[in-house]
N, C-alpha and C positions, 0 to 999 in steps of 0.2 A: 638441567633445569631443576629437577627434583632435588638433587644434592644441594644446589644453591639455595633453594627454598628452605630446606631443613636447616642448613647452616645459618641463614640469617633469621630464621624463626618466622617466616611468612608462608602463606599458603602458595601452592604452585600457581593457582590462577592469578594471584597478585603479581608474582615474579614474571609470569608470562606477559601480563598486561604492561608491566614496567619496561619490557624489552621491545614493545612495538615501536616502529619508526614514528617520530614526532615531527611532522612537516609544519607545525604551527609557526616555527621561526623561519620558515623558508623551505625550499625543496631539499630533500635528503638524497644524497648519492649513495646507493647501496653498493655492496661489494660486486654486484653483477652489472653495475653501470646503469641501473634504473634511476630515474629522477622522480622519486615519490613526491607527489604534490605538484608536479609540473608535466608538461608534454603529454597530457591526456591520461596520466596515471591517477585515477580516482581512488584514493586510499581510504577504504571504508572499513578496514578490519577493526579499529577501535569501536566504531558504532555497532558493527555486527556482533562483536564480542559482548558488548553490554546488553544488546538485545537478546542474545542466546542465554546469557547469565540470568536475565530477568524472566524471559518467557519460559525457559525450561526449569526455572526455580532451582538452579544448581546449588545454591547455599543450603536450602532445606533438604534437598536430596543428599548432599554431602553429609549433613548431620545424621540423616536416617541411615546412611551406609555405615558411618562410624558407630552408631548405636548397635546396628545389626552385627557388625564385626566384633564388638565388645561382648555381645551376648552369645556368640557362636564360636566355639573353639576351633572347629575344623572347616566349616563352610564360611567362605568370605565373599564379600561383594566389593565392587569398585565403581568409581565414576570418574570420567575424564572429559575434558573439552580441549581440543587441540587446534590452535590457529594454524593456518597454512597460507602461503602466498605463492601464486604462480604468475610468472611474467606473461603478459598477453599483448605485447606490442606488435602491431601488424607488420612492421618492417623488420622485426627481429627474426621471426620464424618464417621460413618458406614452407608452406604446407600445400601439398598438391596430392594428386592421385595418379598412380601408374595403372593403366588399364590394359590387360593382356587378353586378347580374344584368340583362342586356340581353334584349330581345325575341327575338333570334335564338338565345338559349340560352347566349351567351357569358358567362362569369363572369370578372370582373377583380378582383383583390385587391391593394390597396396597403397596404404595411406600413412601419413605422418602423425598418427595419433594412437592412443591406447583406449580400449574399452574399459572404463572405470565405473560403469553403471549409468552413464549419462546418455547412452543410446547412440554412440558413434556408429556401430554396425548398422543400426536401423537407418540412420541418415545416409549411409552409403548405399543401402539397399533401395531407398526410395528413387533416386534418379535411374538406377538400373531397371527397376520394375516399370517405370514410366517409359523407358526406351523399348520395352517389349521383351526383355530378358525374363525367362520364366524358370521356376524351380530353384529359386535362390536358397543357398544354404551357407551359413557363415561357418568358416573354419579358421581358427586362430593357429598360426604356425610360428614357432620361435618366439622371440621376445616381442615381435610385432611392430617395433618402432625404435627410431633413434631419439625421438623426443618423447619422454615419458611424462605423464601426469599433467597434461595441459587442459584436460577436461573439454568442456563444450566449445571453447573458442576454436580449437583445432578442428573439431568435428564440423563446425560451421564453415570454416575456411576450406576444408577438404571436400565438402559435399556440394559446394556451389560451383557450377562450372559447366 
């Protein structure tokens, strides 16, 4: 994207925004088979993008970063906003939990999500603590999941049950 932006003489933010799906002419079929603008896919990225640009005052901050970088030969600053889309269709992902209870009282829970700062480990601990399991300690082993980056939707699916 950065290379394209430099080649066409536009800012990276503008090129990214131009590449958003546009469901205004009807549903868009993505390479992943998602129907953006239909079947419950609420496409809010353009509105969120504009809100972040405005509320974070990205344009003014970008100017300040450029001025700082011009004035400082060795120390540099940067600023970036990166849009991301995760598919969250209820029927596409099966998300559950495998609970193993061992003879020594150890409980091991494997879930189909990844801790990305959204609190998935806490949401798994809550039902366990309500069930009377004590001394909970989170340990992450290996990659932790076959479905990466699904955020809170997977944690909600995985901790209800």
